[in-house]
N, C-alpha and C positions, 0 to 999 in steps of 0.2 A: 817518711824515713826507708833508707833506701836495705833491702833486707841482709841480715847478717847470718852467715850459716853458722852452723853449731859447731861448738871444739871438739876435735876430736883427739882420742888419746890412744894414739898406736902404740906406745910401749905395757898398754895395760893390759894386753890379753889378744890371743890370734884374733878373735872375732873383731877385735876392736882393729886392729893392724888391716884385715880383710877389708871392711869398710876405707879406713885410711885411705888403701889403695885404691879404692875405686875412685873416691875421690881425687887425687893426686893424678890419677890418668885423664879421668876425664874433664881435668881442668887445665891440662897438658895439651888434651887435643882440643879445647877450647867447645864443651859442650855443656851445655845446662842437665841439669839432671831431668827436666821432660823430653830434651832430645835424647837422653839415653836412653829412658823408657821406651821412647819409640824406637829408636834401634833394633832396640833388645826384644822388642813388643812382651815387657815387664811393666807392672804395676809402678807410677812414679812414688807414691806412696810408700811401699814395699823397698823402693832400692832406695827412700830416705830414711828408712828405720834401719836400714843394713849399714848405710854408711855412720849412723848411728851407732851401731854395735848392738841395735836395740831387738835386732832380729836375726836369724838365721836366714839364706837363700832359699832355693830350691835347689836341688841337685843339678837338675840343667845351665845355674846362674852362671859358676866359673867357668863352663866352656863356651861359653858366650863371652864373655868379658875377657876372655883370653883371646878369641877370635876378633873382638870388637878393637880389641888394642895391639893385639900380635906379642903378647905376652910371653908365648911359650910356656904356657903351663903354668905360670907364677900363682893364679887366682886357684887354679884345681892344688896344686901344692899347700897354698893359705886353707884351701876349705877342709883337709883332711885333718888339718890340725884343728880348726875352727867350729866342726861341725863337733866337737868332744867336748864341747864348753857349752853344756846347756841354759845357762844362765849369763847373762850379761856382763860385763866385767867389772862395772859399778856396784853388782852384788856380788861377787865370787866372796869377797871379802867375807861378808856377812854370814853366809852360807857354810865357808870354812869355819869362824864361831860357832855358828849353828852347831855343826856339826860334830865339837870338840865339847860343848858346854854339858855341864853336868845338871845345871838347873837352869831353866827357861822359864821366865813368867812373862807373859803378854798381857796385853788392853788392848782392846780393838774396837773400833766404832761404826765401820762401816760394812765388813761383811767378815764371813766366818774367818777362823783364822788358815792361815794357808796350811800348817798341820794338822787342819781339822777336818779339810775340806773333801767331799765326796766328788768323784767325777765329774758328776754330770754338773753338780752345784761349781764346780770350777771352772766348767766349760761356758757354763750361762755367764759365768762373771770375766773370765776372759773377754768371751763378743760383746760385755756391754763396754768395759774397757777397751777393747779392740775392736770395735763396728766395721773398720775397711781391712783387718789382715784376712789373708786367704785360711781358706781351711786347715790347711798342712799346715801353719806357724800357729794357727789357735793349737793344736792337737798335740804340736811341739813341746808350747808352754806349757799345759794341762798335766802333761807326761812329766817335766820338770818336777812341777806343782808334786804332785800325786808319789813321786819317787823321794823328794824330801822326805814324806811322811815314815820311811823305812825305820827313823830313829826310834821314831815310839815303839818300836817292836822290835827293838835290838834284846840281848839276851841282860845286857843292863842299862836302860834308856834312862835319858835324863826327868830328873824332878820337874813337872810342867805344870802349871798354873796361868790358868787362861782367865782373863776377866773380859764379859763381852757383853758391850752396850747392848740395850732394849732394842735398838734397832733391825740389831744381827736377825733375833728372835721375828720380829716384823717383817721387813722388807721383801718383799718376795724377789725369790732371784731362780729363775729357770721355769717358773709356776709354782704353784702348787706344791704340786707333786714333788716338786722338785727340793721347794722350802722342808716340809713336811719330813721328805726322806734324809736331809741334812740336819735338821733337830733330832731325830733320832739316832743318827751316827752323833749326834754330841753326847745324848745321854749314855749309849753304848763306853764311849771315851770314857769318860767321865765316871764311871764305874771302874775304870783302870787303877790298880794302887797307885799309880805312879803320876795320875793325870789329877788336877783337880779343875772345875770349870764351877765359874760365876756368874752372876747375871747382875750387872748394873742397872735399876730401873729406872724410867725415866722420872720416876717420884722422887729422886733424890736430887734432881735440878742440876745448878751449876755443880761444877767438879775442878779438878786443876788439870785434866788434861781436854779439856770439854771444847777448845779448840785442836787438837790434834786428829791424827788420822790413827795411828797405833804408836807401840810404844813398849820395848821390848827390853828385858833386861836380861842380860846371858851371865853366868856364872862358871868360869870355867877351871881347869882343875886345878891350876895354879891358885886359886880361891880369889883371884881378883873380876871384879865386873864390868862389863862391858853394857853401856845401853846404847840401841840403836832406836833412832824417830822416824818414821815413814807416812810422806804424804804420797797423793794422786802420783806425781812425777818425780818423786825424790826420795832421798834417805841419806841420812846423816848417822854416821857413827861417833859417839862419844867417850873418851877414854880417861877424862881427866878425870880428876877426885870429885871435885867438886861438881863439874855438870854432873855426874855420874850419882853423886849422891842427892842432888835437886829431884834427879829422877827418879833414884832408890825413895824418896819422901813422899813424890807423889803419885807414886804407884801402891805403897802401903796406909796414902788416905783414901788411893779405890779401891784395896779390897776390905779395909773397914766400911766404905758406905753401902759395896755389893752385898747381893743375898746371901747368904750361907749354902754349902754345896746343896741341901737336901731342899731347900727354897727354891732355889736353881731352879733344879731339877723339879719342880714341882710346876714353876712357873713356864719350863718349857713345854712339858707335858699338856701344860693349859693353852699354851700357844698351837701346840700341833691339833689340838682339838678344834680350835679355830679354822685350820687352812683345810682340817678334812672337813668342815660345817662349809666349806668354802667351795668343794666340789659337790656339795650335794644341794640338789635342784631345792628350794625352798619351795610354799605353800603356791605362792603367784604365777611361778616360773610352772609349774602342775598344772594347775590352773588353765594358763595359758595355752601347753601344751594338747591338754583334755578338747579344750575349745577348735581348736587347729585338728584333729581328728575328727569330733562331730563333724564339722565342715567338709571332709575328703568324702 
């Protein structure tokens, strides 16, 4: 099957227009993505993500593109606009809805909510999800994610309800210390009056969102609700009343199945102890270490 390039949406954002202009000019010059990466001495995979508006370029790329295509500062001007958009165009509307929401209710199965992640946890998660991304790109994604959390500290923050699958507690991200610090951060956030955290334990078995990744319900000032479903590589905004009502019922069922906030905190603390013990050498490790010392 011949390669089919991903569809681009140049009218969606400056980031999207920047990527679309790269593709337009390189196709006009009859250049493949691989050939362009060789000419610019730039990562092919990173160029592909920039074309698709999934990543921002380094500061030196616009000048290289203008020199390569003879575009007289076009890419430099587009970059001046694009760098002010920390999120890809396909997520910007979700972030805008999130910033306006008076109530945020979220269920997540794969990792801690982006609104609750510590910087180290976020960095480790981004490295796992984007293993080939350059350091500068990872740092930009982490900053954008952490900056979103400012809404939790506003004078009038949204009422937030987070249901975390037990897997979020059990899966090591960035090692035991980073995971333990993340769990400690969950406990601190859970004590804030506008934040409630519940754990959905493995023991409940099957549940309505078992095949999904994350489900978020936003209540905006007008009293309307918007649902957002997100997978590993895509997200969908649901606004029709029937679709939102189905997700509303699913979320309410999850809330009923989850542990109470007090029991959830107790489970988080217990798992923290497990991660603490994972860092401590056991009896067998100590015995081997003593034997090695004796042999020196």
